[in-house]
Residue, then its C-alpha position, 0 to 999 in steps of 0.5 A: s468533497g466528503i463521503y459518498g452518498t446520493k447526488l444532489s444539486r451542484g455536486m453535493t450529496k446527502r451524506s457529505i452535508i453532514d459527514f464533513k465532521y470526518e475531515v479537517h482542513v489543515q489551514s483552519p484554526d486548531w486543526a490538530q486538536n479538532a482532528s484528534e477529537i474526531l479520531r478519538r470519537e469516530g475512529f478515523c479522520v481525513l486531513r485535507d489541503t496538506c499539499l503533500n507531494v507524492r508525485h511519481l511515487d505511485h509508479r515507483m511503488q508499482e515497479r517495486l511490486a512488479r519486481l517482487l511478484a516476479l521474484a515470488k513467481a521465480c521462487g515457485h509462488d503463484p501471485e494470482r491464486e496463492s496467498f503468501l506472507f513475507k517480510e517484503i510483500c504480503k498477499r493476505m487472502h485478498h484477490r489482486r490486493f498486495d501489501v508492499r513493505l517500506p522502510a519505517a523511520g528509525c527502524k531497520s526492517l528492510t536491510g541487505r537484499s530486502k532494502l529499496p533501491e536508493a532512488d525509491a528509498l529517497a523518494w519515500e523518505a521525503v514523503q514519509a517525513e511530510a506525512r509525519r509532519w502533518a499526522w504527528p500533531a493530531l496524534q500527539e493530542l491523543v497521547g501527549g508528549s513528544e516524538s522521542g519514543n519515551g514512555e507512552h509516546l508514539f513511534i512508527d512501527v511499520a510502513g508499507c504500500v497497499v496496491s489494489l490492482p484492477g479487478a480487486a474485490a472488496q475485503a470483508f470488514h475487519q480490525d487491523g488489531a485489538h490494542s489501543g494506541q495503534y494508528n494507521v496513517f494512509v497517504p493515497l498516491v493517486d486520487v481515491t474515488a468511489d470506483n477504485g477502492p476507497t476504505q470504508f469504515h463503521p464510525r465509532s466501532h473502535i469503542m463499541e462492545e462486541y454485541a453492538l458490533l454485531f447488531e448495532k453498527p453505524e452505517p458505513v462511510a467511505p471518504r473520497l481522498s485526493q492525492g496527497d490527503i492523509l487518512m488516519f484511523d484507529y487500528r481497532i475500527m471496523h473497516r475494509g477496502l472496497g473493490n477496484s472496478t477501474q483499469f488503474a491500480r490504486p496504491v496507498a502508502y501508509l505508516v503505522y504509529a504505535r505506543s511504546g511497547i506495542h508492535d504489530k506482530i501479526n501482519w508482517p512476518e520475519t521470513s524474507l522472500f530472498d531467503n529461498p534455498s531452492v532458488d539462486v536469488d543472488a543471481l536473479i537480483p541484478a537482473f531484476d534491477h534491469l527491468g524497465s517500466k514497461t516490463c514491470g507493467a507487463i508483469l502486473g498485467a500478467v497477474d491481472h490479465e491486462i496490463a497494469d500500467c493503465n493502458p487499456d489499448i494493450s492486450a494481454d498478449k501484447a503485455l506478455e510480449l512486452a514482458n518477454d522483450g524486457l526480460e530478454d533485454a535484461a538477460g542481455a545486460a546481465a550477460d554483459s556484466d557476468d562472465n559466465g552468463g549465469l544471469a542470462i540463463a537464470l532470466c531465460d528460465m525465469e521468463s519461461d516460468i513467469f510467462g509460460g514461455p516466450g512469444 
């Protein structure tokens, strides 16, 4: 437990001995007050032992990503080389790192064609409610009041899931925003280790002057997270996602809390991926709904040059074969439900576009 550093006996590290100051166990007395103080002072805090159940949500999020990437490719975008910003998915100049938008409680950010499938939405709603249960008491200590949204109280501004695919490079250090009163609440859907892309922070950088940020930044630290832990941090803190050198995707869901009147207008545009005049998106949507887990994994594999459902024994050629087989199955199902067979034709065109032709 704790922060990465030089190994000592019995699994302890030099840094972890002192860096327990960055984490709080929610079963301990006054945990919310202690977490709030750490967050205020250091700029980030880890909540341990929440027992938050995120089982299977990682697979749902990866499948959601695969479907959106397939649609982006069908709309003429290159997920491997091109950056793009849409209401449903963003790739912000970071190789193999994608941000998938999720519905935020009380907000109608994803409606119509952009909304999640019902099963995915219900699974995320349950996780979101549990995350709010633990994050809110600590955040409440910072601003006071209730979760009613009045005055200076906090509300959930935006939600999403950052998926770092195998081979994703480390980001540059950055701030998510410059306003006081915005907080990220990360919920790892898998264990976050030193190898699959933990978030690294410069402690206290959220309250440092610009000169100090340039020349006097504290040594960075990157907390290990277990599946279901909660990582909270100030929007202003200098941080970055480290690279993913494993064969497994690293999905981390998140909520952004903000003071009343403050909105993130930078990281998420209003333009929808589904609003593309050059592609008959309505014809493609039912077909994408038929894509199974193996096909979704193969789509991510085509982006990453190896299948992203974490099976290292499947070659890139086999991944493409699985994808093509899945698309053919989806085309057949679409043709059965479509009298003119338009969806089947669209899928065949999409198959050629995404994977460079069958075979």
